[in-house]
Backbone as CSV, one residue per row, in Angstrom:
resi,resn,N_x,N_y,N_z,CA_x,CA_y,CA_z,C_x,C_y,C_z
1,UNK,-16.672,-20.552,11.915,-15.403,-21.085,11.654,-15.733,-23.017,11.678
2,UNK,-15.461,-23.647,10.854,-15.694,-24.994,10.531,-14.516,-25.999,10.748
3,UNK,-13.706,-25.491,11.740,-12.339,-26.481,12.031,-12.638,-28.023,12.476
4,UNK,-12.083,-29.058,11.700,-12.650,-30.308,12.280,-11.395,-31.066,12.418
5,UNK,-10.222,-30.788,12.502,-9.006,-31.497,12.881,-8.024,-30.865,13.893
6,UNK,-7.789,-31.152,14.734,-6.724,-30.575,15.966,-5.776,-31.421,16.198
7,UNK,-4.829,-30.743,16.729,-3.651,-31.521,17.583,-3.292,-30.998,18.487
8,UNK,-3.177,-31.422,20.025,-2.741,-30.895,21.233,-1.703,-32.050,21.469
9,UNK,-0.471,-31.144,21.611,0.569,-31.752,22.161,0.472,-31.837,23.721
10,UNK,1.256,-32.885,24.405,1.136,-32.907,25.871,-0.275,-33.164,26.459
11,UNK,-1.279,-34.206,25.458,-2.533,-34.158,25.922,-2.768,-35.334,26.494
12,UNK,-1.889,-36.110,27.067,-2.353,-37.369,27.874,-2.473,-37.013,29.280
13,UNK,-2.590,-35.669,30.205,-2.897,-35.302,31.148,-2.884,-33.674,31.474
14,UNK,-3.287,-33.342,32.429,-3.427,-31.908,32.794,-4.370,-31.075,31.707
15,UNK,-4.045,-30.068,31.676,-4.668,-28.817,30.799,-4.806,-29.555,29.301
16,UNK,-3.564,-30.111,28.949,-3.864,-30.789,27.483,-4.712,-31.657,27.263
17,UNK,-4.951,-32.593,28.243,-6.154,-33.459,28.133,-7.356,-33.029,28.229
18,UNK,-7.554,-31.723,28.983,-8.997,-30.978,28.893,-9.166,-30.648,27.616
19,UNK,-8.203,-29.776,27.053,-8.227,-29.098,25.988,-8.737,-30.042,25.023
20,UNK,-7.818,-31.144,24.785,-8.229,-32.391,23.572,-9.896,-32.746,23.995
21,UNK,-10.477,-33.212,24.836,-11.528,-33.525,25.611,-13.063,-32.212,24.950
22,UNK,-12.104,-31.056,25.511,-13.227,-30.660,24.930,-13.215,-29.862,23.408
23,UNK,-12.305,-30.050,22.762,-12.511,-29.915,21.239,-13.034,-31.284,20.628
24,UNK,-12.966,-32.440,21.236,-13.438,-33.662,20.585,-14.855,-33.537,20.841
25,UNK,-15.463,-32.902,22.240,-17.121,-32.336,22.378,-17.304,-31.822,21.660
26,UNK,-16.890,-30.697,20.943,-16.943,-29.837,20.303,-17.313,-30.441,18.707
27,UNK,-16.926,-31.716,18.383,-16.782,-32.574,17.188,-15.826,-32.401,16.386
28,UNK,-14.565,-31.759,16.959,-13.677,-32.097,16.119,-12.804,-32.975,16.464
29,UNK,-12.049,-33.767,14.997,-11.095,-34.855,15.056,-10.015,-34.303,16.002
30,UNK,-9.812,-35.189,17.241,-8.517,-34.711,17.525,-7.480,-35.500,18.169
31,UNK,-5.971,-35.274,17.861,-5.050,-36.008,17.598,-4.517,-35.487,19.202
32,UNK,-4.165,-36.587,20.012,-3.799,-36.339,21.298,-2.194,-36.967,21.019
33,UNK,-1.637,-35.688,21.079,-0.098,-36.014,21.118,0.336,-36.269,22.513
34,UNK,1.183,-37.633,22.648,1.651,-38.108,23.673,2.973,-39.073,23.547
35,UNK,4.178,-38.326,24.489,5.407,-38.757,24.593,5.089,-40.663,24.686
36,UNK,4.528,-41.086,25.619,4.227,-42.539,26.007,2.865,-42.929,25.385
37,UNK,3.332,-43.829,24.712,2.241,-44.421,23.972,0.807,-45.055,24.496
38,UNK,1.149,-46.069,25.607,0.348,-46.162,26.452,-0.431,-45.398,27.285
39,UNK,-0.089,-44.628,28.185,-0.725,-43.342,28.726,-1.196,-42.260,27.745
40,UNK,-1.100,-42.375,26.348,-1.814,-41.694,25.709,-2.844,-42.430,24.991
41,UNK,-2.709,-43.923,25.038,-4.140,-44.887,24.964,-5.197,-44.294,25.689
42,UNK,-4.478,-44.732,27.201,-5.702,-44.528,27.941,-6.221,-43.026,27.856
43,UNK,-5.632,-41.914,27.601,-6.167,-40.351,27.634,-7.334,-40.624,26.625
44,UNK,-6.910,-41.172,25.340,-7.790,-41.188,23.939,-9.450,-42.195,24.818
45,UNK,-8.953,-42.732,25.328,-10.297,-43.706,25.712,-11.252,-42.760,26.728
46,UNK,-10.393,-41.930,27.937,-11.208,-41.412,28.475,-11.908,-40.055,27.994
47,UNK,-10.998,-39.095,26.892,-11.373,-38.482,26.512,-12.707,-39.009,25.284
48,UNK,-12.494,-39.823,24.730,-13.897,-39.992,23.811,-13.884,-39.682,22.387
49,UNK,-15.177,-39.546,21.950,-15.067,-38.642,20.576,-14.261,-39.233,19.475
50,UNK,-14.197,-38.550,18.841,-13.079,-38.817,17.628,-11.533,-38.273,18.067
51,UNK,-11.298,-38.890,19.317,-9.838,-38.677,19.759,-8.881,-39.744,19.106
52,UNK,-7.446,-39.559,18.907,-6.752,-40.502,18.323,-5.473,-40.092,19.030
53,UNK,-4.743,-41.056,19.053,-3.654,-41.383,19.678,-2.166,-40.515,18.502
54,UNK,-1.367,-40.068,18.864,-0.465,-39.464,18.262,0.967,-39.223,18.773
55,UNK,1.871,-40.467,18.546,3.067,-40.550,19.869,3.560,-39.145,19.386
56,UNK,4.218,-38.522,20.347,4.957,-37.354,19.819,5.693,-36.687,21.038
57,UNK,6.767,-36.883,20.979,7.893,-35.995,21.636,8.366,-35.117,21.124
58,UNK,8.137,-33.560,21.990,8.227,-32.435,21.102,9.687,-32.129,21.166
59,UNK,10.614,-33.148,21.562,11.952,-32.980,21.696,13.063,-34.185,20.713
60,UNK,11.624,-34.677,20.218,12.873,-35.750,19.330,12.433,-35.045,17.611
61,UNK,13.653,-34.724,17.087,13.116,-34.169,15.931,12.914,-35.610,14.818
62,UNK,13.080,-36.709,14.888,12.874,-37.805,14.090,10.999,-37.801,14.444
63,UNK,10.949,-37.927,15.632,9.737,-38.674,16.202,8.607,-37.145,15.633
64,UNK,8.882,-36.227,15.657,8.145,-35.120,15.013,7.999,-35.008,13.911
65,UNK,8.961,-35.324,12.956,8.655,-35.766,11.381,8.019,-36.858,10.979
66,UNK,7.934,-38.279,11.470,7.274,-39.119,11.619,5.655,-38.954,12.019
67,UNK,5.775,-37.697,12.910,4.182,-37.474,13.264,3.354,-37.064,12.361
68,UNK,4.220,-35.860,11.689,3.870,-34.922,10.794,3.588,-35.695,9.575
69,UNK,4.169,-36.670,9.210,3.919,-37.597,7.697,2.342,-38.457,8.061
70,UNK,1.732,-38.324,9.080,0.661,-39.267,9.377,-0.501,-38.063,9.407
71,UNK,-0.343,-36.595,9.216,-1.275,-35.763,9.186,-1.427,-35.113,7.877
72,UNK,-2.172,-35.347,7.254,-2.308,-34.420,5.935,-2.805,-32.996,5.954
73,UNK,-3.734,-32.961,6.908,-4.432,-31.404,7.160,-4.909,-31.379,8.083
74,UNK,-4.914,-30.294,8.689,-4.804,-29.884,10.382,-5.507,-28.403,10.070
75,UNK,-6.626,-28.384,11.176,-6.871,-26.883,11.191,-6.682,-26.375,12.329
76,UNK,-6.142,-27.048,13.673,-5.989,-26.459,14.726,-4.687,-26.996,15.559
77,UNK,-3.477,-26.350,15.890,-2.447,-26.943,16.176,-2.440,-26.341,17.877
78,UNK,-2.648,-27.080,19.008,-2.309,-26.484,20.334,-0.864,-26.820,20.841
79,UNK,0.027,-25.906,20.995,1.336,-26.133,21.940,1.285,-26.089,23.189
80,UNK,1.087,-27.455,23.908,0.543,-27.320,25.147,1.806,-27.795,25.810
81,UNK,2.020,-28.980,25.504,3.340,-29.765,25.974,4.494,-28.798,26.658
82,UNK,5.121,-28.576,27.929,5.717,-27.855,28.674,6.194,-28.699,30.078
83,UNK,7.178,-28.337,30.348,8.148,-28.478,31.645,8.268,-27.595,32.431
84,UNK,8.629,-27.327,33.826,8.950,-26.391,34.794,10.215,-26.202,35.088
85,UNK,10.904,-26.881,35.174,12.527,-27.211,35.881,12.172,-26.886,37.162
86,UNK,13.198,-26.064,37.898,13.122,-25.884,39.242,12.523,-24.547,39.643
87,UNK,13.104,-24.177,40.776,12.389,-23.160,41.367,13.512,-21.919,41.369
88,UNK,14.848,-22.222,40.650,16.098,-21.783,41.088,15.964,-20.448,40.279
89,UNK,16.813,-19.805,40.837,16.976,-17.954,40.238,18.176,-18.340,39.310
90,UNK,18.307,-17.070,38.327,18.988,-17.061,37.172,20.558,-17.613,37.907
91,UNK,20.981,-16.903,38.839,22.004,-16.870,39.539,22.278,-18.337,40.209
92,UNK,21.519,-19.038,40.533,21.409,-19.996,41.067,21.298,-21.689,40.219
93,UNK,20.962,-21.223,38.664,20.819,-22.198,37.693,21.940,-22.593,36.805
94,UNK,22.147,-23.648,36.452,23.102,-24.013,35.529,22.858,-23.968,34.120
95,UNK,23.611,-23.426,33.423,23.201,-23.370,31.718,22.252,-24.681,31.207
96,UNK,22.660,-26.053,31.706,21.957,-27.227,31.241,20.421,-26.993,31.728
97,UNK,20.207,-26.298,33.055,18.729,-26.486,33.447,17.732,-25.488,32.453
98,UNK,18.575,-24.311,31.905,18.175,-23.834,31.111,18.275,-24.315,29.650
99,UNK,19.023,-25.013,29.118,18.816,-25.612,27.911,17.369,-26.973,28.081
100,UNK,17.525,-27.320,29.141,16.283,-28.504,29.425,15.149,-28.009,28.963
101,UNK,14.979,-26.779,29.915,13.656,-26.332,29.519,13.045,-25.921,28.441
102,UNK,14.300,-24.988,27.939,13.994,-24.106,26.561,13.766,-25.196,25.642
103,UNK,14.460,-26.613,25.550,14.454,-27.210,24.603,13.002,-27.702,24.433
104,UNK,11.885,-28.207,25.674,10.620,-28.304,25.399,9.769,-27.375,25.273
105,UNK,9.858,-26.213,25.748,8.924,-25.035,26.079,9.258,-24.042,24.972
106,UNK,10.470,-23.972,24.381,10.784,-22.909,23.131,10.821,-24.025,21.961
107,UNK,12.193,-24.480,21.601,12.448,-25.181,20.440,11.237,-26.348,20.312
108,UNK,10.759,-26.927,21.188,9.872,-27.750,20.818,8.694,-27.599,20.193
109,UNK,7.928,-26.037,20.405,7.334,-25.383,19.848,7.665,-25.275,18.120
110,UNK,8.879,-24.223,18.191,9.264,-24.388,16.888,9.359,-25.280,16.103
111,UNK,9.774,-26.667,16.663,9.874,-28.014,15.625,8.781,-28.372,15.175
112,UNK,7.936,-28.044,15.977,6.412,-29.047,15.832,5.626,-27.926,15.340
113,UNK,5.750,-27.022,14.909,5.070,-26.132,14.228,5.245,-25.738,12.660
114,UNK,6.658,-25.951,12.582,7.210,-25.623,11.440,6.812,-27.400,10.586
115,UNK,6.999,-28.349,11.648,7.067,-29.448,10.678,5.107,-29.759,10.500
116,UNK,4.326,-28.947,11.123,2.835,-29.441,10.513,2.284,-28.092,9.889
117,UNK,3.442,-26.891,10.074,2.754,-25.877,8.885,2.487,-26.248,7.468
118,UNK,2.769,-27.069,6.578,2.360,-27.872,5.575,0.931,-28.198,5.569
119,UNK,0.271,-28.852,6.643,-0.706,-29.571,6.944,-1.729,-28.272,7.223
120,UNK,-1.340,-27.685,8.436,-1.935,-26.376,8.657,-2.324,-25.357,7.338
121,UNK,-1.694,-25.227,6.323,-1.600,-24.364,5.447,-2.764,-24.835,4.543
122,UNK,-3.074,-26.221,4.239,-4.315,-26.748,3.692,-5.710,-26.323,4.501
123,UNK,-5.489,-25.827,5.911,-6.802,-25.643,6.005,-7.302,-24.040,5.496
124,UNK,-8.899,-24.089,5.925,-8.732,-22.596,5.692,-9.608,-21.541,6.737
125,UNK,-9.026,-22.191,7.710,-9.219,-21.433,8.888,-7.965,-21.857,10.076
126,UNK,-6.495,-21.522,9.742,-5.758,-22.146,10.377,-5.402,-21.450,11.554
127,UNK,-5.324,-22.443,12.944,-5.531,-21.474,14.242,-4.111,-22.247,15.183
128,UNK,-3.420,-21.654,15.527,-2.291,-21.987,16.476,-2.143,-20.830,17.745
129,UNK,-2.354,-22.074,18.692,-2.490,-21.459,19.897,-1.258,-22.108,20.993
130,UNK,-0.543,-21.329,21.449,0.407,-21.854,22.314,0.095,-21.405,23.897
131,UNK,0.367,-22.541,24.712,-0.009,-22.500,26.043,1.295,-21.712,26.717
132,UNK,1.155,-20.725,27.311,2.371,-19.835,27.647,1.917,-19.750,29.173
133,UNK,2.157,-18.681,30.050,2.076,-18.638,31.437,2.195,-16.916,31.804
134,UNK,1.517,-16.600,32.600,1.462,-15.245,33.248,2.472,-14.829,33.759
135,UNK,3.406,-15.557,34.062,4.842,-15.330,34.406,5.928,-15.256,33.509
136,UNK,5.288,-15.501,32.527,6.329,-15.309,31.069,6.031,-13.545,30.507
137,UNK,5.204,-13.101,31.197,4.504,-11.902,30.907,5.982,-10.447,31.536
138,UNK,6.411,-9.664,30.419,7.476,-8.962,31.267,6.934,-7.849,32.046
139,UNK,5.771,-7.376,31.621,4.852,-6.557,32.320,4.674,-7.110,33.676
140,UNK,3.628,-7.811,33.694,3.719,-8.685,35.143,4.580,-9.047,35.584
141,UNK,5.665,-9.316,35.630,6.910,-9.468,36.007,7.690,-8.594,36.617
142,UNK,7.463,-7.060,36.434,8.011,-6.007,36.918,6.596,-4.912,37.568
143,UNK,5.398,-5.514,37.273,4.647,-4.488,37.650,3.426,-5.704,38.714
144,UNK,1.889,-5.118,39.167,1.422,-6.006,39.830,0.723,-7.187,38.828
145,UNK,0.808,-8.382,39.210,0.158,-9.168,38.352,-0.932,-10.014,39.050
146,UNK,-1.851,-9.823,38.199,-3.360,-10.450,38.578,-3.473,-11.900,38.990
147,UNK,-2.464,-12.613,38.334,-2.247,-14.038,38.736,-1.542,-14.444,39.899
148,UNK,-0.387,-14.075,39.695,0.704,-14.390,40.797,1.263,-13.268,41.508
149,UNK,1.467,-13.926,42.505,2.125,-12.776,43.496,3.765,-12.363,42.916
150,UNK,4.022,-10.818,42.704,5.410,-10.554,42.196,6.389,-11.751,43.087
151,UNK,7.517,-11.956,42.166,8.515,-12.891,42.782,9.732,-12.582,42.728
152,UNK,10.779,-12.808,43.279,12.216,-12.617,43.256,13.263,-13.072,42.289
153,UNK,12.722,-13.188,41.131,13.450,-13.992,40.421,13.776,-15.508,40.332
154,UNK,12.949,-16.233,41.206,12.713,-17.431,40.947,12.020,-18.225,39.491
155,UNK,12.525,-19.580,39.568,12.210,-19.998,38.240,12.631,-19.548,36.893
156,UNK,13.699,-19.150,37.036,14.188,-18.198,36.101,13.968,-19.310,34.788
157,UNK,14.446,-20.538,34.958,14.184,-20.906,33.453,12.925,-21.093,32.938
158,UNK,12.004,-21.309,33.434,10.615,-21.384,33.132,9.920,-20.252,32.968
159,UNK,10.416,-19.222,33.762,9.438,-17.854,33.263,10.097,-17.190,32.043
160,UNK,11.544,-17.265,31.906,11.961,-16.487,30.420,11.672,-17.855,29.412
161,UNK,11.593,-19.215,29.542,11.226,-19.701,28.477,9.675,-19.165,27.693
162,UNK,9.176,-18.906,28.907,7.310,-18.412,28.205,7.754,-17.219,27.901
163,UNK,8.555,-16.225,28.362,8.708,-15.071,27.399,9.209,-15.432,26.406
164,UNK,10.035,-15.897,25.894,10.789,-16.369,24.776,9.737,-16.933,23.935
165,UNK,8.581,-17.912,24.316,7.610,-18.374,23.874,6.543,-17.418,23.250
166,UNK,6.409,-16.401,24.286,5.461,-15.065,23.554,5.835,-14.457,22.469
167,UNK,7.383,-14.454,22.571,8.061,-13.566,21.632,8.247,-14.284,20.088
168,UNK,8.042,-15.466,20.194,7.825,-16.649,19.021,6.502,-16.774,18.619
169,UNK,5.709,-16.315,19.515,4.163,-16.760,18.894,4.017,-15.217,18.285
170,UNK,4.770,-14.062,18.432,4.120,-12.901,18.236,4.862,-12.943,16.294
171,UNK,5.803,-13.496,16.284,6.867,-13.737,15.062,5.923,-14.678,14.132
172,UNK,5.307,-15.787,14.610,4.921,-16.569,13.719,3.511,-15.815,13.431
173,UNK,2.532,-15.273,14.481,1.673,-14.053,14.148,1.912,-13.556,12.780
174,UNK,2.951,-12.486,13.081,3.211,-11.602,11.721,3.310,-12.382,10.830
175,UNK,4.639,-13.127,10.789,4.540,-13.705,9.196,3.422,-14.310,8.788
176,UNK,2.478,-15.187,9.419,1.408,-16.014,8.799,0.067,-15.108,8.880
177,UNK,0.050,-13.793,9.359,-1.549,-13.039,9.060,-2.219,-13.251,7.939
178,UNK,-0.810,-13.049,6.949,-1.647,-12.704,5.245,-2.057,-14.043,4.741
179,UNK,-1.721,-15.399,5.859,-1.988,-16.558,5.254,-3.494,-17.274,5.945
180,UNK,-3.862,-15.882,6.330,-5.013,-16.454,7.155,-4.924,-17.221,8.495
181,UNK,-3.870,-17.431,9.121,-3.728,-17.706,10.399,-3.858,-16.997,11.583
182,UNK,-4.585,-17.288,12.803,-4.737,-16.889,14.229,-3.694,-17.211,14.915
183,UNK,-2.726,-16.963,15.340,-1.733,-17.522,16.399,-1.607,-16.828,17.639
184,UNK,-2.103,-16.954,18.581,-1.652,-16.342,19.740,-1.355,-17.265,21.025
185,UNK,-1.409,-16.667,22.361,-0.681,-17.331,23.342,-2.064,-17.117,24.802
186,UNK,-1.760,-18.101,25.362,-2.767,-18.377,26.470,-1.981,-18.323,28.089
187,UNK,-2.206,-17.716,28.789,-2.004,-17.724,30.384,-3.051,-18.386,30.719
188,UNK,-2.754,-19.675,31.523,-4.058,-20.403,31.973,-4.000,-20.217,33.011
189,UNK,-3.622,-19.666,34.108,-3.286,-19.709,35.232,-2.784,-20.863,36.212
190,UNK,-2.455,-20.668,37.668,-2.110,-21.790,38.216,-3.220,-22.992,38.304
191,UNK,-2.988,-24.171,37.973,-3.993,-25.330,37.772,-3.546,-26.371,38.436
192,UNK,-4.417,-27.212,39.064,-3.586,-28.419,39.428,-3.555,-29.567,38.603
193,UNK,-2.250,-29.278,38.220,-1.708,-30.249,37.602,-0.344,-30.838,37.935
194,UNK,0.520,-31.572,36.815,1.407,-32.469,37.624,2.724,-31.427,36.909
195,UNK,2.381,-30.122,36.677,3.677,-29.434,36.415,4.733,-29.253,37.325
196,UNK,4.065,-28.926,38.546,5.173,-29.071,39.600,4.247,-28.772,41.032
197,UNK,5.104,-28.865,42.256,4.296,-29.275,43.417,3.327,-28.101,43.753
198,UNK,3.599,-26.844,43.405,2.932,-25.725,43.518,1.695,-25.868,42.955
199,UNK,1.780,-26.177,41.558,0.514,-26.645,40.868,-0.328,-27.654,41.552
200,UNK,0.812,-28.740,41.888,-0.185,-29.813,41.602,-0.872,-29.424,43.114
201,UNK,-0.686,-28.777,44.288,-1.439,-28.386,45.339,-2.382,-27.122,45.221
202,UNK,-2.650,-26.748,44.320,-3.566,-25.665,44.021,-5.063,-26.398,43.806
203,UNK,-5.675,-25.456,43.529,-7.358,-25.844,43.485,-7.459,-25.336,42.214
204,UNK,-6.787,-25.055,41.225,-7.417,-24.393,39.999,-7.831,-25.287,39.038
205,UNK,-8.875,-25.184,38.544,-9.187,-26.452,37.422,-9.098,-26.108,36.269
206,UNK,-8.107,-27.609,35.590,-7.721,-27.382,34.562,-8.643,-27.254,33.206
207,UNK,-10.117,-27.968,33.653,-10.803,-27.499,32.484,-11.600,-26.148,32.317
208,UNK,-10.959,-25.238,32.994,-11.264,-23.950,33.236,-10.350,-23.100,32.067
209,UNK,-8.985,-23.545,32.425,-8.118,-22.898,31.506,-8.147,-23.631,30.138
210,UNK,-8.315,-25.023,30.266,-8.955,-25.357,28.486,-9.627,-24.439,27.877
211,UNK,-10.581,-24.269,28.439,-11.886,-23.518,27.924,-11.433,-22.268,27.434
212,UNK,-10.442,-21.812,27.564,-9.591,-20.765,27.256,-8.807,-20.498,26.237
213,UNK,-8.129,-21.948,25.864,-7.447,-22.479,24.868,-8.595,-22.678,23.604
214,UNK,-9.485,-23.166,24.332,-10.369,-23.806,23.035,-11.083,-22.373,22.576
215,UNK,-11.216,-21.634,23.114,-12.225,-20.488,22.473,-10.752,-19.765,21.382
216,UNK,-9.459,-19.841,21.682,-8.481,-19.250,20.785,-8.610,-20.253,19.787
217,UNK,-8.849,-21.638,19.908,-8.444,-22.494,18.741,-9.844,-22.395,17.950
218,UNK,-10.577,-21.843,18.101,-11.761,-21.637,17.208,-12.656,-20.595,16.964
219,UNK,-11.512,-19.661,16.850,-11.561,-18.182,16.472,-12.398,-17.757,14.921
220,UNK,-13.170,-17.077,15.367,-13.769,-16.918,13.628,-12.667,-16.000,12.960
221,UNK,-12.936,-15.868,11.647,-11.802,-15.321,10.740,-11.616,-14.037,11.090
222,UNK,-12.500,-13.114,11.833,-12.110,-11.473,12.383,-12.183,-11.471,13.440
223,UNK,-11.196,-12.627,14.627,-10.623,-12.791,15.474,-9.178,-12.364,15.943
224,UNK,-8.856,-12.227,16.629,-7.503,-11.289,17.016,-6.457,-12.487,16.659
225,UNK,-5.445,-11.936,16.210,-3.856,-12.435,16.071,-2.467,-11.969,16.581
226,UNK,-1.718,-12.906,17.271,-0.677,-12.409,17.616,-1.175,-11.336,18.971
227,UNK,-1.923,-12.072,19.809,-2.206,-11.453,21.012,-1.652,-12.414,22.315
228,UNK,-1.947,-11.961,23.373,-1.798,-12.960,24.715,-3.272,-12.611,25.924
229,UNK,-3.529,-13.758,25.697,-4.756,-13.795,26.866,-4.669,-14.564,27.821
230,UNK,-5.404,-14.162,28.868,-5.887,-15.131,30.064,-6.926,-16.047,29.948
231,UNK,-6.882,-16.940,30.587,-7.767,-17.842,30.766,-9.581,-17.692,30.292
232,UNK,-9.474,-16.425,31.227,-10.992,-15.635,30.802,-11.047,-14.718,29.725
233,UNK,-9.994,-14.594,28.871,-10.477,-14.072,27.833,-9.815,-12.705,28.155
234,UNK,-9.500,-11.912,29.140,-8.672,-10.862,29.248,-7.530,-10.818,28.624
235,UNK,-7.152,-9.698,27.991,-5.816,-9.641,27.639,-4.427,-9.634,28.415
236,UNK,-3.574,-10.129,28.480,-2.090,-10.407,29.022,-1.460,-9.179,28.587
237,UNK,-0.664,-8.647,28.936,0.459,-7.745,28.544,1.664,-8.140,28.170
238,UNK,2.296,-8.035,27.289,3.485,-8.968,26.644,4.433,-8.331,28.015
């Protein structure tokens, strides 16, 4: 695959920044999506290569449209931006928390993907990677989970948003398969990021998770689509 241009949302820190760094090292032009322009500029300097700032808030329709107008052609879209919400259970949550989490983790992915589809259609090898979570696997939520211990319904907004994202990933993969798209989801594992306190205290290397996303971003034309993978390349059940 000779992909040359990528966009990574939420790329000014954490896993997103590492994905952008690795794609830049692979020789791609990488648009570093960041809500905050100054943080994005610092990230671009640290990433190096042909990294370029793209101010992008995935919850701002006007901002998404403005960002899309700046990119004529795109080979890779990595929907990485996400928030965790609280650890509340569904009975202990209010609707507003669910709305806030879904606004970024689900609706933001829909809005960004649809806005950049015209640019992706100009690619000979379009790839979309949605950064999900092992906690979004309904199978792993009801059976032994190799990434996380089985919970008791906590973090309901986050977990259900990632399950919804998985469903959206499959819908895009099915609709775009005849156009040569490869659309897949990634379970990055628990990483030392600012997603939440548990993640921040973990020892998981964000670069290790990013390598899994980059593999999916650079899939050959005979690679899979409509699939869910762990960071190490092993399949994750929906």
